[in-house]
Backbone bond lengths (Angstrom), bond angles and torsions (degrees), N, CA, C in turn:
res aa  C-N    CA-C-N  psi(-1)  N-CA   C-N-CA  omega(-1)  CA-C   N-CA-C  phi
1 M - - - 1.570 - - 1.528 105.92 -
2 W 1.262 114.61 135.19 1.487 122.02 177.50 1.542 98.92 -111.98
3 D 1.269 112.67 123.72 1.553 121.33 175.07 1.520 110.90 -86.93
4 N 1.231 114.88 146.32 1.461 122.71 -178.59 1.444 120.79 -83.64
5 G 1.306 113.98 -6.84 1.493 122.09 175.89 1.574 114.32 82.38
6 A 1.361 120.49 9.21 1.469 122.24 -177.76 1.454 109.67 -62.29
7 F 1.338 118.23 -40.76 1.495 119.37 -173.37 1.527 111.87 -64.36
8 S 1.441 109.42 -45.58 1.644 115.03 175.21 1.500 110.54 -58.94
9 A 1.376 113.78 -42.72 1.446 111.71 -173.81 1.681 111.40 -74.76
10 F 1.300 114.33 -28.05 1.486 119.89 173.47 1.458 107.29 -61.65
11 T 1.375 118.68 -54.82 1.459 122.07 -167.88 1.564 108.37 -69.64
12 K 1.279 119.28 -22.69 1.538 124.60 -176.42 1.429 108.39 -95.42
13 G 1.443 120.87 -13.71 1.519 122.00 -177.83 1.485 109.62 74.11
14 T 1.342 120.30 28.55 1.430 119.90 175.14 1.530 111.09 -112.38
15 P 1.354 112.62 153.79 1.540 113.80 179.99 1.472 112.64 -69.08
16 L 1.224 114.68 152.31 1.579 123.14 172.60 1.473 105.47 -80.07
17 Q 1.296 121.97 143.60 1.437 127.72 176.05 1.523 114.80 -122.22
18 P 1.431 115.70 73.76 1.297 125.41 -176.84 1.543 117.58 -47.62
19 T 1.351 124.55 -38.10 1.372 126.63 177.08 1.476 113.78 -60.87
20 K 1.234 114.89 -39.97 1.652 124.24 176.49 1.438 103.82 -69.45
21 F 1.236 125.29 -41.20 1.408 128.54 177.37 1.373 111.24 -57.31
22 Y 1.465 120.31 -55.45 1.363 129.10 -179.51 1.694 112.25 -53.15
23 N 1.301 107.35 -46.31 1.499 113.50 -175.94 1.452 107.18 -67.10
24 W 1.293 122.43 -35.78 1.486 125.95 -172.68 1.539 106.03 -80.83
25 V 1.403 118.75 -34.56 1.497 110.34 -176.15 1.498 115.63 -95.36
26 E 1.316 117.07 -8.17 1.462 117.79 -179.90 1.542 116.09 -55.23
27 P 1.366 117.88 -43.36 1.563 114.81 -179.14 1.567 110.03 -76.47
28 R 1.316 119.20 -7.06 1.396 121.03 -176.40 1.559 111.59 -98.54
29 L 1.265 116.33 -8.10 1.504 119.24 177.89 1.414 110.65 -81.12
30 G 1.393 113.50 140.14 1.481 116.83 177.57 1.666 97.51 157.83
31 H 1.254 110.66 139.90 1.496 116.52 179.78 1.629 112.64 -54.21
32 P 1.334 110.96 131.29 1.330 135.53 12.55 1.673 110.65 -96.60
33 H 1.222 116.94 14.85 1.484 119.45 -175.54 1.606 109.78 -84.31
34 W 1.341 111.02 132.07 1.583 121.15 176.32 1.497 107.52 -140.36
35 A 1.317 112.84 162.45 1.539 117.65 177.62 1.482 107.82 -128.83
36 V 1.438 108.12 158.70 1.304 123.83 176.64 1.559 110.92 -80.52
37 I 1.315 119.02 118.33 1.439 129.60 -174.70 1.521 104.19 -59.26
38 P 1.420 121.26 133.39 1.361 118.89 177.33 1.559 113.03 -56.77
39 D 1.419 116.36 148.51 1.393 122.86 -167.19 1.570 106.41 -146.11
40 V 1.301 114.52 166.19 1.392 117.35 174.92 1.605 111.09 -118.88
41 I 1.238 117.97 103.13 1.515 123.15 175.87 1.587 112.37 -50.87
42 D 1.263 114.61 126.00 1.428 122.11 -171.65 1.519 115.93 59.30
43 G 1.315 115.39 26.35 1.469 122.09 178.94 1.538 106.99 -93.61
44 S 1.314 113.08 167.45 1.441 124.23 178.95 1.483 113.90 -80.46
45 V 1.376 117.37 159.95 1.509 120.40 176.57 1.571 108.56 -47.89
46 E 1.336 112.25 -50.15 1.523 114.10 -178.17 1.553 117.05 -59.99
47 Q 1.260 119.65 -30.79 1.476 124.63 172.88 1.431 105.05 -65.59
48 Q 1.335 120.50 -49.79 1.601 124.95 -173.62 1.540 105.05 -61.82
49 R 1.292 112.98 -48.33 1.638 118.58 -179.73 1.497 110.23 -49.63
50 Q 1.371 115.70 -46.32 1.336 122.96 -174.29 1.488 107.80 -55.15
51 Y 1.263 118.74 -57.13 1.509 121.13 -179.10 1.563 111.86 -61.68
52 V 1.305 116.61 -43.17 1.515 122.88 176.01 1.543 111.43 -53.34
53 N 1.373 111.56 -48.03 1.474 117.01 176.50 1.545 114.71 -64.31
54 E 1.288 114.69 -30.76 1.499 115.43 -178.93 1.552 117.13 -86.97
55 W 1.311 111.65 -2.81 1.463 118.45 179.91 1.612 107.77 -55.32
56 P 1.386 117.18 118.61 1.456 122.22 -171.34 1.510 115.82 -87.36
57 F 1.223 115.19 -3.16 1.479 121.27 -177.63 1.569 113.41 -111.40
58 E 1.301 113.27 172.99 1.478 121.86 178.44 1.536 107.94 -59.11
59 P 1.459 114.61 153.15 1.427 118.49 -176.66 1.595 109.79 -65.35
60 E 1.292 115.42 -35.10 1.578 116.94 179.61 1.504 118.17 -60.75
61 Y 1.472 114.68 -17.03 1.420 117.13 -176.06 1.600 109.14 -103.28
62 G 1.369 113.93 3.04 1.553 115.59 -176.82 1.440 106.08 -125.78
63 C 1.436 117.50 146.19 1.361 124.23 176.38 1.656 103.52 -124.65
64 P 1.315 111.48 112.81 1.567 106.10 170.92 1.437 115.38 -79.42
65 V 1.407 116.60 162.53 1.295 123.97 -170.29 1.676 101.96 -105.71
66 W 1.362 109.87 124.58 1.519 111.87 166.76 1.533 105.06 -105.98
67 H 1.473 114.38 121.82 1.349 117.34 175.36 1.576 111.49 -82.24
68 L 1.329 115.34 139.08 1.406 118.98 -175.28 1.589 114.95 -58.13
69 A 1.428 111.65 -22.25 1.502 113.32 -178.09 1.529 111.83 -86.29
70 L 1.347 115.72 -0.48 1.564 119.77 170.78 1.497 113.00 -87.90
71 P 1.243 121.28 167.35 1.508 132.64 178.70 1.476 107.51 -60.32
72 T 1.404 115.95 143.94 1.405 116.73 170.98 1.466 115.19 -71.24
73 D 1.209 114.70 -23.53 1.505 119.74 174.13 1.557 107.66 -57.06
74 Y 1.228 120.94 -35.60 1.570 119.40 179.96 1.498 103.97 -77.06
75 L 1.294 125.66 -35.26 1.573 125.65 169.35 1.472 112.49 -48.64
76 L 1.336 111.39 -50.73 1.538 115.75 179.15 1.474 113.88 -63.84
77 E 1.398 116.74 -40.77 1.637 123.57 178.62 1.477 101.65 -57.71
78 L 1.348 121.21 -47.24 1.477 116.94 -178.20 1.497 118.64 -62.42
79 T 1.368 110.19 -38.87 1.627 111.35 -174.67 1.522 105.37 -79.81
80 D 1.333 123.57 -10.69 1.516 123.62 169.61 1.516 106.56 -75.39
81 R 1.342 121.27 -27.90 1.496 118.27 -170.72 1.635 107.09 -100.17
82 F 1.340 117.31 -28.69 1.541 118.70 -167.54 1.495 105.94 -122.42
83 P 1.307 119.66 149.51 1.448 121.14 169.46 1.587 118.42 -77.64
84 K 1.268 116.39 -15.76 1.487 126.28 169.76 1.346 111.23 -122.60
85 V 1.359 115.60 162.13 1.429 124.31 167.09 1.505 109.38 -153.34
86 C 1.384 115.95 147.85 1.416 120.87 -178.38 1.546 106.00 -101.70
87 F 1.300 117.66 143.52 1.487 121.81 162.87 1.477 108.52 -92.33
88 G 1.350 113.77 130.97 1.396 113.47 173.07 1.494 109.29 -126.49
89 S 1.362 117.32 140.73 1.527 123.97 -173.66 1.465 108.13 -86.42
90 S 1.260 118.25 124.91 1.525 123.79 -178.51 1.602 108.52 -153.30
91 G 1.245 109.31 164.87 1.409 123.75 174.47 1.558 104.55 59.45
92 A 1.281 116.54 -134.11 1.520 127.69 178.58 1.571 110.95 -56.39
93 Y 1.350 117.63 -15.46 1.410 121.80 -170.78 1.660 107.61 -113.15
94 W 1.203 116.87 15.93 1.437 124.14 -175.17 1.632 109.18 -60.51
95 N 1.323 117.08 -35.62 1.490 124.10 -175.81 1.615 108.33 -79.11
96 V 1.284 119.00 92.75 1.357 115.24 -178.72 1.617 117.98 -63.84
97 G 1.294 113.25 133.36 1.513 112.02 -176.55 1.545 110.33 94.18
98 S 1.309 124.54 -9.15 1.456 127.89 178.58 1.533 108.76 -71.58
99 P 1.316 119.12 154.18 1.414 124.08 -179.37 1.553 110.56 -55.08
100 S 1.282 124.43 -41.98 1.480 126.11 178.19 1.476 105.14 -71.63
101 W 1.324 126.51 -37.43 1.497 122.31 176.35 1.615 107.21 -63.98
102 E 1.266 120.03 -50.90 1.482 122.37 176.93 1.500 117.03 -49.09
103 K 1.305 112.01 -43.95 1.513 119.19 176.42 1.501 111.29 -64.54
104 R 1.368 115.70 -37.82 1.536 116.98 -176.98 1.439 110.16 -70.78
105 V 1.341 117.57 -41.64 1.461 126.91 -179.18 1.509 106.20 -60.06
106 D 1.278 122.19 -46.25 1.507 130.15 179.96 1.552 100.63 -57.72
107 E 1.366 123.02 -54.09 1.352 119.85 -178.80 1.578 119.39 -59.83
108 A 1.320 111.02 -33.33 1.484 118.93 171.14 1.552 113.26 -60.44
109 F 1.299 113.86 -48.22 1.392 115.98 -175.66 1.587 112.83 -71.31
110 N 1.350 112.06 -36.46 1.415 114.66 169.47 1.451 114.64 -58.04
111 A 1.161 113.84 -40.35 1.511 117.40 -177.57 1.628 110.07 -66.21
112 L 1.368 112.27 -41.23 1.501 118.35 178.00 1.471 106.66 -67.42
113 A 1.335 125.86 -42.79 1.381 121.60 -179.28 1.623 114.49 -64.18
114 R 1.328 112.84 -34.57 1.459 111.12 178.47 1.604 108.83 -75.55
115 H 1.227 118.46 -24.32 1.563 120.19 -178.26 1.519 111.94 -84.44
116 R 1.179 118.46 -30.90 1.560 121.96 -174.66 1.458 115.25 -131.98
117 K 1.423 114.17 153.72 1.440 117.19 -176.04 1.622 104.58 -71.72
118 R 1.328 118.17 -37.37 1.371 125.20 177.95 1.504 115.95 -116.74
119 I 1.262 122.05 141.26 1.472 121.24 172.24 1.618 110.90 -64.57
120 P 1.285 116.20 132.33 1.578 115.10 -179.92 1.669 103.02 -78.69
121 W 1.366 105.46 170.96 1.426 120.37 173.25 1.545 105.33 -49.68
122 V 1.374 119.23 119.37 1.530 118.71 170.16 1.519 105.15 -122.15
123 H 1.207 111.01 126.05 1.527 119.23 173.89 1.595 110.04 -98.25
124 M 1.331 120.72 124.47 1.455 116.71 173.39 1.417 115.01 -96.27
125 L 1.402 115.25 116.42 1.443 123.25 -177.95 1.597 105.50 -74.66
126 R 1.332 113.25 134.77 1.536 119.50 -178.85 1.540 112.75 60.80
127 G 1.380 120.35 22.68 1.356 128.36 -169.75 1.353 122.30 -117.39
128 L 1.448 120.57 19.86 1.481 123.60 -178.13 1.517 105.19 -62.71
129 A 1.154 124.06 -40.33 1.595 124.20 -177.10 1.493 109.41 -56.91
130 Q 1.369 121.43 -22.92 1.387 121.19 -179.71 1.526 112.93 -93.26
131 A 1.271 120.25 -12.94 1.511 124.58 171.24 1.511 108.08 -46.97
132 G 1.328 116.66 138.14 1.488 126.56 175.40 1.454 111.50 81.72
133 K 1.281 119.92 3.71 1.435 123.02 173.60 1.465 110.20 -90.65
134 R 1.382 122.56 -160.70 1.490 119.06 -174.00 1.573 117.37 -72.46
135 W 1.235 116.27 -15.39 1.397 114.90 -176.14 1.565 115.16 -89.60
136 P 1.332 117.21 136.53 1.303 125.30 -173.07 1.488 116.17 -81.96
137 F 1.515 116.42 53.52 1.436 118.60 174.55 1.496 112.61 -66.95
138 A 1.341 116.98 130.66 1.389 123.77 172.56 1.500 115.66 -69.29
139 S 1.358 117.50 -26.03 1.534 123.35 177.72 1.479 99.62 -165.17
140 A 1.332 103.64 164.83 1.524 115.18 179.98 1.551 102.51 -154.93
141 D 1.374 114.31 162.82 1.581 121.48 176.21 1.433 111.51 -132.17
142 S 1.342 109.15 165.70 1.434 120.19 178.71 1.602 102.71 -169.55
143 V 1.327 112.52 154.70 1.380 116.98 174.93 1.615 111.26 -92.76
144 N 1.283 115.24 11.49 1.507 119.81 -178.44 1.472 111.93 -41.70
145 V 1.357 117.54 -61.64 1.467 122.65 -164.46 1.585 103.30 -72.22
146 A 1.349 119.67 -38.33 1.365 118.62 -176.74 1.562 113.74 -67.12
147 R 1.321 109.84 -42.71 1.594 116.64 178.15 1.465 108.38 -63.53
148 N 1.289 123.47 -46.08 1.450 130.47 -169.41 1.530 113.58 -77.40
149 F 1.383 115.75 -16.81 1.462 117.68 -177.41 1.490 111.11 -59.30
150 K 1.314 121.81 -35.26 1.376 122.40 -174.34 1.609 107.33 -72.70
151 N 1.300 118.86 -17.13 1.386 122.08 -179.68 1.492 117.37 -87.37
152 G 1.335 112.63 -11.17 1.535 112.27 -169.86 1.589 105.14 -148.67
153 S 1.259 114.67 -173.97 1.456 122.15 -174.59 1.563 106.50 -84.39
154 G 1.321 116.08 168.78 1.388 118.30 172.95 1.540 110.00 -61.09
155 R 1.319 118.87 -36.85 1.491 124.47 178.96 1.597 108.07 -59.64
156 D 1.225 118.37 -35.05 1.521 119.05 178.09 1.525 107.18 -69.95
157 C 1.135 118.63 -40.44 1.532 118.43 -178.82 1.550 109.01 -73.30
158 E 1.248 118.56 -38.08 1.535 119.35 175.41 1.592 107.73 -58.92
159 R 1.376 118.17 -40.63 1.426 117.00 -177.44 1.543 107.61 -71.13
160 M 1.293 120.47 -38.85 1.445 121.67 174.50 1.423 110.00 -57.10
161 A 1.304 121.41 -41.93 1.392 120.59 -169.73 1.515 111.29 -76.29
162 R 1.374 114.27 -31.72 1.435 119.03 177.79 1.710 108.32 -74.93
163 E 1.256 117.43 -31.21 1.507 120.45 175.85 1.619 103.80 -67.13
164 I 1.214 124.38 -46.73 1.356 126.73 -178.08 1.453 111.13 -62.10
165 D 1.382 116.71 -45.72 1.530 121.68 -178.92 1.554 110.74 -63.42
166 A 1.394 116.65 -28.46 1.376 120.51 179.92 1.470 121.45 -68.32
167 I 1.351 116.69 -17.21 1.392 131.87 -174.87 1.555 107.29 -70.73
168 Q 1.214 124.15 124.01 1.385 131.82 179.61 1.543 109.99 -115.46
169 T 1.375 113.01 133.79 1.539 117.71 174.22 1.472 111.72 -105.48
170 P 1.395 114.90 169.16 1.415 113.43 -179.80 1.452 116.45 -67.10
171 V 1.339 117.61 156.42 1.512 118.69 177.05 1.455 110.00 -83.25
172 E 1.258 115.77 -34.63 1.487 118.28 178.67 1.443 117.15 -120.18
173 W 1.335 121.71 160.02 1.388 123.80 -175.15 1.510 106.02 -97.93
174 V 1.449 104.96 131.89 1.521 115.18 -179.49 1.463 104.74 -123.62
175 C 1.361 117.53 128.56 1.390 119.77 179.89 1.554 113.43 -60.73
176 P 1.288 116.59 133.21 1.568 119.12 -174.36 1.552 107.34 -56.11
177 T 1.360 120.89 -24.26 1.496 123.27 -167.72 1.557 105.01 -90.32
178 G 1.307 115.84 -8.36 1.442 123.92 -178.47 1.471 109.09 74.02
179 D 1.310 122.49 -1.09 1.562 117.40 -178.99 1.509 104.38 -97.76
180 Q 1.353 114.58 99.14 1.433 129.29 170.07 1.538 112.33 -50.48
181 T 1.334 116.65 -36.21 1.368 121.52 -170.60 1.518 119.02 -64.36
182 E 1.464 110.64 -19.92 1.490 120.88 178.35 1.560 107.61 -70.42
183 L 1.402 118.01 -13.99 1.429 117.18 178.32 1.427 115.64 -76.15
184 F 1.438 116.05 -26.96 1.406 114.91 -174.02 1.598 114.20 -115.50
């Protein structure tokens, strides 16, 4: 997965430069490699659509971001156009793993389950700590190994990577209330 740098730009207060990103990522795209489509953290649906519509590569090499603060209808729109989607924590749902975040992610998976026979590939941005819990994330990321590499040996990082890779998520979505009827 190639990240677009929107999170770093957002936290530094600098503008995202999509053209530079496209030029950089183009020679790196090819199965199994894909990229996060540029996005606007805390932006509107219209701002997100603009980047999604400008994506210059095939859909299978791009993964649009659905920010949790946006409507679930937009999430469903994205999954109709792309085989993968990223969940991004924003607005009231910035704090990954908080009770409001958990409720919103439950709502998103409920919407996906109502809309599709199978849950599509969902990548959780900044969500590695949520892997192995109740949500069927296909993948997640974190800067944990990269940040901690400087504090340990290469062997420590290899161990961390193996532990992360061993985490399995559920294949299917099951409502936390146990009441599957609320899906339909």
